[in-house]
Backbone as XML, in Angstrom:
<?xml version="1.0"?>
<chain id="A" units="angstrom">
  <residue number="1" name="UNK">
    <atom name="N" x="-3.587" y="8.491" z="-16.370"/>
    <atom name="CA" x="-3.059" y="9.083" z="-17.624"/>
    <atom name="C" x="-3.247" y="10.599" z="-17.645"/>
  </residue>
  <residue number="2" name="UNK">
    <atom name="N" x="-2.306" y="11.119" z="-18.398"/>
    <atom name="CA" x="-2.215" y="12.698" z="-18.617"/>
    <atom name="C" x="-3.240" y="13.276" z="-19.606"/>
  </residue>
  <residue number="3" name="UNK">
    <atom name="N" x="-3.841" y="14.209" z="-19.360"/>
    <atom name="CA" x="-4.686" y="14.924" z="-20.401"/>
    <atom name="C" x="-3.817" y="15.567" z="-21.410"/>
  </residue>
  <residue number="4" name="UNK">
    <atom name="N" x="-4.485" y="16.088" z="-22.529"/>
    <atom name="CA" x="-3.840" y="16.563" z="-23.642"/>
    <atom name="C" x="-3.041" y="17.940" z="-23.120"/>
  </residue>
  <residue number="5" name="UNK">
    <atom name="N" x="-3.604" y="18.685" z="-22.150"/>
    <atom name="CA" x="-3.234" y="19.962" z="-21.568"/>
    <atom name="C" x="-1.851" y="19.574" z="-20.722"/>
  </residue>
  <residue number="6" name="UNK">
    <atom name="N" x="-2.008" y="18.447" z="-20.017"/>
    <atom name="CA" x="-0.917" y="18.098" z="-19.154"/>
    <atom name="C" x="0.391" y="17.602" z="-19.967"/>
  </residue>
  <residue number="7" name="UNK">
    <atom name="N" x="0.033" y="17.023" z="-21.194"/>
    <atom name="CA" x="0.990" y="16.402" z="-22.070"/>
    <atom name="C" x="1.892" y="17.615" z="-22.681"/>
  </residue>
  <residue number="8" name="UNK">
    <atom name="N" x="0.867" y="18.608" z="-23.007"/>
    <atom name="CA" x="1.539" y="19.929" z="-23.487"/>
    <atom name="C" x="2.193" y="20.611" z="-22.557"/>
  </residue>
  <residue number="9" name="UNK">
    <atom name="N" x="2.018" y="20.655" z="-21.431"/>
    <atom name="CA" x="2.942" y="21.255" z="-20.204"/>
    <atom name="C" x="4.090" y="20.517" z="-20.218"/>
  </residue>
  <residue number="10" name="UNK">
    <atom name="N" x="4.027" y="19.283" z="-20.263"/>
    <atom name="CA" x="5.249" y="18.368" z="-20.060"/>
    <atom name="C" x="6.180" y="18.736" z="-21.218"/>
  </residue>
  <residue number="11" name="UNK">
    <atom name="N" x="5.582" y="18.730" z="-22.426"/>
    <atom name="CA" x="6.397" y="19.095" z="-23.691"/>
    <atom name="C" x="7.048" y="20.482" z="-23.557"/>
  </residue>
  <residue number="12" name="UNK">
    <atom name="N" x="6.434" y="21.451" z="-23.173"/>
    <atom name="CA" x="6.782" y="22.769" z="-23.000"/>
    <atom name="C" x="7.885" y="22.968" z="-22.168"/>
  </residue>
  <residue number="13" name="UNK">
    <atom name="N" x="7.793" y="22.190" z="-20.934"/>
    <atom name="CA" x="9.025" y="22.226" z="-19.978"/>
    <atom name="C" x="10.022" y="21.179" z="-20.297"/>
  </residue>
  <residue number="14" name="UNK">
    <atom name="N" x="9.692" y="20.441" z="-21.335"/>
    <atom name="CA" x="10.649" y="19.355" z="-21.658"/>
    <atom name="C" x="10.899" y="18.192" z="-20.565"/>
  </residue>
  <residue number="15" name="UNK">
    <atom name="N" x="9.700" y="17.959" z="-19.995"/>
    <atom name="CA" x="9.797" y="16.966" z="-19.215"/>
    <atom name="C" x="9.121" y="15.466" z="-19.794"/>
  </residue>
  <residue number="16" name="UNK">
    <atom name="N" x="9.722" y="14.458" z="-19.763"/>
    <atom name="CA" x="9.201" y="13.175" z="-20.308"/>
    <atom name="C" x="8.151" y="12.795" z="-19.380"/>
  </residue>
  <residue number="17" name="UNK">
    <atom name="N" x="6.819" y="12.640" z="-19.718"/>
    <atom name="CA" x="5.651" y="12.326" z="-18.899"/>
    <atom name="C" x="5.868" y="11.269" z="-17.822"/>
  </residue>
  <residue number="18" name="UNK">
    <atom name="N" x="6.578" y="10.189" z="-18.365"/>
    <atom name="CA" x="6.668" y="9.098" z="-17.460"/>
    <atom name="C" x="7.498" y="9.273" z="-16.261"/>
  </residue>
  <residue number="19" name="UNK">
    <atom name="N" x="8.406" y="10.345" z="-16.445"/>
    <atom name="CA" x="9.495" y="10.776" z="-15.289"/>
    <atom name="C" x="8.815" y="11.848" z="-14.565"/>
  </residue>
  <residue number="20" name="UNK">
    <atom name="N" x="7.600" y="12.424" z="-14.850"/>
    <atom name="CA" x="6.969" y="13.452" z="-14.099"/>
    <atom name="C" x="6.621" y="13.148" z="-12.648"/>
  </residue>
  <residue number="21" name="UNK">
    <atom name="N" x="7.366" y="14.147" z="-11.791"/>
    <atom name="CA" x="7.125" y="13.945" z="-10.379"/>
    <atom name="C" x="7.506" y="15.494" z="-9.861"/>
  </residue>
  <residue number="22" name="UNK">
    <atom name="N" x="7.341" y="15.714" z="-8.795"/>
    <atom name="CA" x="7.563" y="17.160" z="-8.100"/>
    <atom name="C" x="8.806" y="17.540" z="-8.363"/>
  </residue>
  <residue number="23" name="UNK">
    <atom name="N" x="9.971" y="16.659" z="-8.100"/>
    <atom name="CA" x="11.323" y="17.021" z="-8.347"/>
    <atom name="C" x="11.659" y="17.380" z="-9.653"/>
  </residue>
  <residue number="24" name="UNK">
    <atom name="N" x="11.225" y="16.471" z="-10.730"/>
    <atom name="CA" x="11.566" y="16.706" z="-11.982"/>
    <atom name="C" x="10.855" y="18.035" z="-12.517"/>
  </residue>
  <residue number="25" name="UNK">
    <atom name="N" x="9.618" y="18.270" z="-11.996"/>
    <atom name="CA" x="8.848" y="19.368" z="-12.518"/>
    <atom name="C" x="9.592" y="20.717" z="-11.806"/>
  </residue>
  <residue number="26" name="UNK">
    <atom name="N" x="10.131" y="20.753" z="-10.712"/>
    <atom name="CA" x="10.800" y="21.770" z="-10.111"/>
    <atom name="C" x="12.097" y="22.047" z="-11.010"/>
  </residue>
  <residue number="27" name="UNK">
    <atom name="N" x="12.857" y="21.031" z="-11.218"/>
    <atom name="CA" x="14.112" y="21.023" z="-12.039"/>
    <atom name="C" x="13.851" y="21.702" z="-13.344"/>
  </residue>
  <residue number="28" name="UNK">
    <atom name="N" x="13.013" y="21.235" z="-14.004"/>
    <atom name="CA" x="12.757" y="21.543" z="-15.393"/>
    <atom name="C" x="12.270" y="23.140" z="-15.432"/>
  </residue>
  <residue number="29" name="UNK">
    <atom name="N" x="11.221" y="23.427" z="-14.414"/>
    <atom name="CA" x="10.720" y="24.783" z="-14.402"/>
    <atom name="C" x="11.957" y="25.752" z="-14.169"/>
  </residue>
  <residue number="30" name="UNK">
    <atom name="N" x="12.581" y="25.345" z="-13.206"/>
    <atom name="CA" x="13.813" y="26.385" z="-12.752"/>
    <atom name="C" x="14.715" y="26.593" z="-14.032"/>
  </residue>
  <residue number="31" name="UNK">
    <atom name="N" x="15.018" y="25.519" z="-14.791"/>
    <atom name="CA" x="15.958" y="25.516" z="-15.777"/>
    <atom name="C" x="15.404" y="26.308" z="-16.898"/>
  </residue>
  <residue number="32" name="UNK">
    <atom name="N" x="14.094" y="26.326" z="-17.175"/>
    <atom name="CA" x="13.450" y="27.236" z="-18.191"/>
    <atom name="C" x="13.449" y="28.616" z="-17.846"/>
  </residue>
  <residue number="33" name="UNK">
    <atom name="N" x="12.867" y="28.793" z="-16.635"/>
    <atom name="CA" x="12.966" y="30.256" z="-16.077"/>
    <atom name="C" x="14.255" y="30.917" z="-16.006"/>
  </residue>
  <residue number="34" name="UNK">
    <atom name="N" x="15.391" y="30.191" z="-15.758"/>
    <atom name="CA" x="16.613" y="30.847" z="-15.762"/>
    <atom name="C" x="16.997" y="31.324" z="-17.280"/>
  </residue>
  <residue number="35" name="UNK">
    <atom name="N" x="16.535" y="30.608" z="-18.262"/>
    <atom name="CA" x="16.696" y="31.195" z="-19.662"/>
    <atom name="C" x="15.765" y="32.104" z="-20.022"/>
  </residue>
  <residue number="36" name="UNK">
    <atom name="N" x="14.661" y="32.176" z="-19.551"/>
    <atom name="CA" x="13.590" y="33.091" z="-19.902"/>
    <atom name="C" x="13.280" y="34.181" z="-18.766"/>
  </residue>
  <residue number="37" name="UNK">
    <atom name="N" x="13.864" y="34.238" z="-17.752"/>
    <atom name="CA" x="13.447" y="35.244" z="-16.822"/>
    <atom name="C" x="13.412" y="36.740" z="-17.207"/>
  </residue>
  <residue number="38" name="UNK">
    <atom name="N" x="12.243" y="37.352" z="-17.234"/>
    <atom name="CA" x="12.309" y="38.753" z="-17.751"/>
    <atom name="C" x="13.368" y="39.625" z="-17.464"/>
  </residue>
  <residue number="39" name="UNK">
    <atom name="N" x="13.658" y="39.586" z="-16.136"/>
    <atom name="CA" x="14.724" y="40.539" z="-15.532"/>
    <atom name="C" x="16.165" y="40.321" z="-16.339"/>
  </residue>
  <residue number="40" name="UNK">
    <atom name="N" x="16.201" y="39.363" z="-17.131"/>
    <atom name="CA" x="17.642" y="39.349" z="-17.874"/>
    <atom name="C" x="17.457" y="40.039" z="-19.164"/>
  </residue>
  <residue number="41" name="UNK">
    <atom name="N" x="16.353" y="40.441" z="-19.491"/>
    <atom name="CA" x="16.317" y="40.987" z="-20.706"/>
    <atom name="C" x="15.795" y="42.554" z="-20.789"/>
  </residue>
  <residue number="42" name="UNK">
    <atom name="N" x="16.047" y="43.211" z="-19.638"/>
    <atom name="CA" x="15.611" y="44.539" z="-19.488"/>
    <atom name="C" x="16.233" y="45.552" z="-20.535"/>
  </residue>
  <residue number="43" name="UNK">
    <atom name="N" x="17.304" y="45.202" z="-20.910"/>
    <atom name="CA" x="17.989" y="46.043" z="-22.027"/>
    <atom name="C" x="17.563" y="45.937" z="-23.295"/>
  </residue>
  <residue number="44" name="UNK">
    <atom name="N" x="16.711" y="44.863" z="-23.618"/>
    <atom name="CA" x="16.357" y="44.670" z="-25.126"/>
    <atom name="C" x="14.963" y="45.419" z="-25.380"/>
  </residue>
  <residue number="45" name="UNK">
    <atom name="N" x="14.730" y="45.653" z="-26.578"/>
    <atom name="CA" x="13.465" y="46.415" z="-26.957"/>
    <atom name="C" x="12.199" y="45.804" z="-26.356"/>
  </residue>
  <residue number="46" name="UNK">
    <atom name="N" x="11.283" y="46.725" z="-26.174"/>
    <atom name="CA" x="10.019" y="46.302" z="-25.477"/>
    <atom name="C" x="9.302" y="45.165" z="-26.108"/>
  </residue>
  <residue number="47" name="UNK">
    <atom name="N" x="9.422" y="45.177" z="-27.475"/>
    <atom name="CA" x="8.695" y="43.931" z="-28.198"/>
    <atom name="C" x="9.286" y="42.587" z="-27.891"/>
  </residue>
  <residue number="48" name="UNK">
    <atom name="N" x="10.519" y="42.635" z="-27.736"/>
    <atom name="CA" x="11.368" y="41.465" z="-27.466"/>
    <atom name="C" x="10.998" y="41.064" z="-26.031"/>
  </residue>
  <residue number="49" name="UNK">
    <atom name="N" x="11.026" y="41.971" z="-25.045"/>
    <atom name="CA" x="10.683" y="41.765" z="-23.666"/>
    <atom name="C" x="9.315" y="41.105" z="-23.481"/>
  </residue>
  <residue number="50" name="UNK">
    <atom name="N" x="8.294" y="41.798" z="-24.248"/>
    <atom name="CA" x="6.991" y="41.132" z="-24.355"/>
    <atom name="C" x="6.957" y="39.656" z="-24.706"/>
  </residue>
  <residue number="51" name="UNK">
    <atom name="N" x="7.688" y="39.125" z="-25.871"/>
    <atom name="CA" x="7.833" y="38.041" z="-26.025"/>
    <atom name="C" x="8.382" y="36.989" z="-24.991"/>
  </residue>
  <residue number="52" name="UNK">
    <atom name="N" x="9.417" y="37.527" z="-24.369"/>
    <atom name="CA" x="9.975" y="36.779" z="-23.414"/>
    <atom name="C" x="8.917" y="36.733" z="-22.288"/>
  </residue>
  <residue number="53" name="UNK">
    <atom name="N" x="8.285" y="37.631" z="-21.873"/>
    <atom name="CA" x="7.307" y="37.505" z="-20.832"/>
    <atom name="C" x="6.208" y="36.637" z="-21.008"/>
  </residue>
  <residue number="54" name="UNK">
    <atom name="N" x="5.740" y="36.678" z="-22.243"/>
    <atom name="CA" x="4.850" y="35.652" z="-22.691"/>
    <atom name="C" x="5.359" y="34.233" z="-22.536"/>
  </residue>
  <residue number="55" name="UNK">
    <atom name="N" x="6.469" y="34.094" z="-22.857"/>
    <atom name="CA" x="7.078" y="32.550" z="-22.730"/>
    <atom name="C" x="7.104" y="32.178" z="-21.449"/>
  </residue>
  <residue number="56" name="UNK">
    <atom name="N" x="7.624" y="33.176" z="-20.370"/>
    <atom name="CA" x="7.552" y="32.818" z="-19.136"/>
    <atom name="C" x="6.182" y="32.657" z="-18.505"/>
  </residue>
  <residue number="57" name="UNK">
    <atom name="N" x="5.282" y="33.220" z="-18.817"/>
    <atom name="CA" x="3.941" y="33.065" z="-18.560"/>
    <atom name="C" x="3.436" y="31.687" z="-18.810"/>
  </residue>
  <residue number="58" name="UNK">
    <atom name="N" x="3.975" y="31.264" z="-19.995"/>
    <atom name="CA" x="3.545" y="29.796" z="-20.670"/>
    <atom name="C" x="4.165" y="28.892" z="-19.580"/>
  </residue>
  <residue number="59" name="UNK">
    <atom name="N" x="5.350" y="29.059" z="-19.101"/>
    <atom name="CA" x="6.038" y="28.223" z="-18.355"/>
    <atom name="C" x="5.301" y="28.131" z="-17.010"/>
  </residue>
  <residue number="60" name="UNK">
    <atom name="N" x="4.987" y="29.518" z="-16.520"/>
    <atom name="CA" x="4.183" y="29.316" z="-15.135"/>
    <atom name="C" x="2.920" y="28.645" z="-15.331"/>
  </residue>
  <residue number="61" name="UNK">
    <atom name="N" x="2.147" y="28.743" z="-16.381"/>
    <atom name="CA" x="0.872" y="28.053" z="-16.467"/>
    <atom name="C" x="1.265" y="26.387" z="-16.780"/>
  </residue>
  <residue number="62" name="UNK">
    <atom name="N" x="2.206" y="26.097" z="-17.306"/>
    <atom name="CA" x="2.524" y="24.851" z="-17.433"/>
    <atom name="C" x="2.755" y="24.046" z="-16.141"/>
  </residue>
  <residue number="63" name="UNK">
    <atom name="N" x="3.564" y="24.953" z="-15.354"/>
    <atom name="CA" x="4.038" y="24.387" z="-14.059"/>
    <atom name="C" x="2.824" y="24.265" z="-13.003"/>
  </residue>
  <residue number="64" name="UNK">
    <atom name="N" x="1.764" y="25.251" z="-13.293"/>
    <atom name="CA" x="0.540" y="25.286" z="-12.518"/>
    <atom name="C" x="-0.331" y="24.032" z="-12.784"/>
  </residue>
  <residue number="65" name="UNK">
    <atom name="N" x="-0.440" y="23.710" z="-14.217"/>
    <atom name="CA" x="-1.304" y="22.510" z="-14.587"/>
    <atom name="C" x="-0.515" y="21.201" z="-14.028"/>
  </residue>
  <residue number="66" name="UNK">
    <atom name="N" x="0.923" y="21.107" z="-14.119"/>
    <atom name="CA" x="1.311" y="19.986" z="-13.697"/>
    <atom name="C" x="1.390" y="19.761" z="-12.020"/>
  </residue>
  <residue number="67" name="UNK">
    <atom name="N" x="1.515" y="20.949" z="-11.380"/>
    <atom name="CA" x="1.364" y="20.904" z="-9.972"/>
    <atom name="C" x="0.022" y="20.460" z="-9.577"/>
  </residue>
  <residue number="68" name="UNK">
    <atom name="N" x="-1.080" y="20.935" z="-10.279"/>
    <atom name="CA" x="-2.194" y="20.567" z="-9.827"/>
    <atom name="C" x="-2.497" y="19.014" z="-10.005"/>
  </residue>
  <residue number="69" name="UNK">
    <atom name="N" x="-1.909" y="18.457" z="-11.228"/>
    <atom name="CA" x="-2.072" y="17.011" z="-11.425"/>
    <atom name="C" x="-1.371" y="16.339" z="-10.235"/>
  </residue>
  <residue number="70" name="UNK">
    <atom name="N" x="-0.131" y="16.726" z="-9.865"/>
    <atom name="CA" x="0.643" y="16.006" z="-8.966"/>
    <atom name="C" x="-0.001" y="16.191" z="-7.588"/>
  </residue>
  <residue number="71" name="UNK">
    <atom name="N" x="-0.905" y="17.199" z="-7.371"/>
    <atom name="CA" x="-1.445" y="17.452" z="-6.074"/>
    <atom name="C" x="-0.435" y="18.174" z="-5.120"/>
  </residue>
  <residue number="72" name="UNK">
    <atom name="N" x="0.355" y="18.911" z="-5.597"/>
    <atom name="CA" x="1.244" y="19.776" z="-4.863"/>
    <atom name="C" x="0.950" y="21.225" z="-4.975"/>
  </residue>
</chain>
């Protein structure tokens, strides 16, 4: 069973917990980072870039939590 933190990580990355595996994690993470990668937003105001960077950090953290769970 997944912990609350792991379930939140799945939700953040839009992964259905029952489908969680190394491949679905990688696909979901790449999709999110493609949308939120800080390099795409260099021309925007600093305040907006900071929000996007925070979102990217949340995706990184969620991925780390789920990778630890999967043992990869």
